[in-house]
Backbone as CSV, one residue per row, in Angstrom:
resi,resn,N_x,N_y,N_z,CA_x,CA_y,CA_z,C_x,C_y,C_z
1,MET,-23.813,55.462,-96.981,-23.040,54.889,-98.074,-23.419,55.533,-99.398
2,LEU,-24.699,55.636,-99.676,-25.108,56.244,-100.938,-24.644,57.686,-101.044
3,GLU,-24.637,58.392,-99.918,-24.205,59.780,-99.940,-22.747,59.898,-100.389
4,SER,-21.939,58.925,-100.059,-20.523,59.000,-100.415,-20.258,58.491,-101.832
5,ALA,-21.073,57.580,-102.331,-20.841,57.014,-103.660,-21.107,58.043,-104.760
6,TYR,-22.170,58.800,-104.625,-22.545,59.758,-105.664,-21.477,60.825,-105.880
7,PRO,-21.015,61.511,-104.831,-19.961,62.509,-105.057,-18.670,61.894,-105.584
8,LEU,-18.327,60.693,-105.136,-17.114,60.031,-105.613,-17.178,59.835,-107.123
9,TYR,-18.308,59.373,-107.615,-18.467,59.166,-109.051,-18.259,60.468,-109.814
10,HIS,-18.897,61.537,-109.347,-18.791,62.802,-110.049,-17.407,63.427,-109.914
11,ILE,-16.757,63.272,-108.798,-15.395,63.776,-108.643,-14.468,63.074,-109.626
12,MET,-14.594,61.760,-109.728,-13.728,61.003,-110.635,-14.020,61.372,-112.082
13,LYS,-15.265,61.576,-112.442,-15.612,61.941,-113.811,-15.112,63.341,-114.149
14,VAL,-15.337,64.295,-113.256,-14.954,65.677,-113.517,-13.442,65.834,-113.535
15,GLN,-12.755,65.254,-112.575,-11.312,65.411,-112.475,-10.557,64.462,-113.388
16,GLY,-11.212,63.395,-113.838,-10.559,62.457,-114.714,-9.627,61.496,-114.003
17,ASP,-9.571,61.526,-112.673,-8.718,60.610,-111.918,-9.236,59.186,-112.108
18,ASN,-8.320,58.279,-112.433,-8.708,56.882,-112.662,-9.906,56.791,-113.605
19,LYS,-9.838,57.538,-114.674,-10.965,57.664,-115.602,-11.540,56.302,-115.978
20,GLY,-12.822,56.199,-115.799,-13.543,55.013,-116.199,-13.520,53.871,-115.195
21,ILE,-12.854,54.022,-114.070,-12.754,52.907,-113.117,-14.129,52.491,-112.620
22,LEU,-14.996,53.450,-112.338,-16.337,53.091,-111.882,-17.140,52.466,-113.009
23,ASP,-17.014,52.999,-114.216,-17.740,52.421,-115.344,-17.259,51.004,-115.635
24,LYS,-15.995,50.759,-115.433,-15.428,49.444,-115.708,-15.895,48.395,-114.700
25,HIS,-15.997,48.767,-113.442,-16.275,47.804,-112.382,-17.684,47.880,-111.803
26,PHE,-18.397,48.975,-112.082,-19.709,49.168,-111.467,-20.752,49.670,-112.458
27,TYR,-21.968,49.231,-112.249,-23.131,49.779,-112.946,-23.700,50.848,-112.021
28,HIS,-24.017,52.000,-112.572,-24.582,53.049,-111.733,-25.831,53.607,-112.393
29,LYS,-26.813,53.914,-111.540,-28.094,54.431,-111.997,-28.598,55.396,-110.942
30,GLU,-29.129,56.527,-111.385,-29.654,57.481,-110.434,-31.081,57.864,-110.798
31,ASN,-31.838,58.191,-109.779,-33.184,58.717,-109.939,-33.231,59.989,-109.103
32,ILE,-33.028,61.103,-109.763,-32.939,62.389,-109.072,-34.256,62.722,-108.372
33,GLU,-35.360,62.420,-109.026,-36.676,62.721,-108.461,-36.882,62.061,-107.094
34,LYS,-36.358,60.859,-106.936,-36.535,60.129,-105.677,-35.271,60.134,-104.812
35,SER,-34.285,60.913,-105.214,-33.011,61.010,-104.482,-32.411,59.628,-104.238
36,ALA,-32.367,58.835,-105.289,-31.853,57.470,-105.172,-30.666,57.283,-106.123
37,TYR,-29.690,56.549,-105.642,-28.519,56.233,-106.450,-28.147,54.776,-106.216
38,MET,-27.944,54.044,-107.303,-27.601,52.636,-107.215,-26.206,52.429,-107.817
39,LEU,-25.348,51.764,-107.080,-24.003,51.436,-107.534,-23.826,49.944,-107.300
40,ILE,-23.737,49.175,-108.394,-23.699,47.716,-108.287,-22.463,47.193,-108.993
41,ASN,-21.772,46.312,-108.323,-20.593,45.672,-108.895,-20.996,44.880,-110.137
42,ASN,-20.272,45.063,-111.239,-20.594,44.375,-112.493,-20.495,42.857,-112.375
43,ASP,-19.600,42.358,-111.551,-19.501,40.910,-111.356,-20.776,40.364,-110.715
44,ALA,-21.344,41.119,-109.783,-22.603,40.710,-109.156,-23.729,40.714,-110.181
45,LEU,-23.700,41.681,-111.084,-24.722,41.730,-112.142,-24.599,40.554,-113.103
46,LYS,-23.386,40.179,-113.421,-23.178,39.020,-114.296,-23.681,37.742,-113.646
47,ALA,-23.518,37.648,-112.341,-23.955,36.460,-111.601,-25.475,36.406,-111.453
48,ASN,-26.136,37.573,-111.500,-27.584,37.635,-111.337,-28.140,38.721,-112.253
49,GLU,-28.623,38.323,-113.413,-29.127,39.275,-114.406,-30.343,40.061,-113.914
50,ASN,-31.030,39.542,-112.918,-32.238,40.190,-112.402,-31.970,41.061,-111.182
51,LEU,-30.724,41.276,-110.848,-30.378,41.980,-109.618,-30.963,43.392,-109.565
52,ILE,-30.880,44.131,-110.651,-31.398,45.500,-110.661,-32.897,45.513,-110.389
53,SER,-33.643,44.673,-111.081,-35.093,44.643,-110.865,-35.426,44.144,-109.464
54,GLN,-34.630,43.232,-108.914,-34.857,42.761,-107.553,-34.641,43.889,-106.538
55,ILE,-33.611,44.676,-106.746,-33.344,45.808,-105.852,-34.459,46.848,-105.972
56,GLU,-34.837,47.174,-107.206,-35.904,48.153,-107.410,-37.221,47.659,-106.812
57,ASP,-37.523,46.382,-106.988,-38.746,45.808,-106.413,-38.711,45.865,-104.887
58,PHE,-37.550,45.566,-104.311,-37.416,45.629,-102.856,-37.740,47.029,-102.342
59,PHE,-37.144,48.046,-102.966,-37.384,49.407,-102.502,-38.827,49.838,-102.748
60,SER,-39.419,49.410,-103.839,-40.828,49.735,-104.101,-41.732,49.106,-103.056
61,ASN,-41.415,47.883,-102.652,-42.217,47.201,-101.635,-41.966,47.758,-100.236
62,GLN,-40.758,48.193,-99.980,-40.372,48.663,-98.656,-40.825,50.106,-98.387
63,TYR,-40.769,50.939,-99.433,-41.040,52.363,-99.259,-42.098,52.814,-100.254
64,ASP,-43.158,53.429,-99.745,-44.270,53.866,-100.593,-43.865,54.860,-101.666
65,TYR,-42.913,55.736,-101.369,-42.549,56.779,-102.318,-41.703,56.286,-103.486
66,PHE,-41.358,55.006,-103.535,-40.609,54.467,-104.665,-41.519,53.892,-105.746
67,ASP,-42.813,53.938,-105.534,-43.744,53.422,-106.558,-43.740,54.272,-107.794
């Protein structure tokens, strides 16, 4: 899933198709060093302000290389 989300974002940005649709509906964050990409629905973020830190904490606890 993550492999498909990253190219989709860049294709839409570069080509301008549906410009801003991902920015409007999704929060996106990447960590190139750790080959990680996060795409979160903005409605889910509004419902849980701590969602990003919860996801980051989960991956840090689950995988040693995310520390």
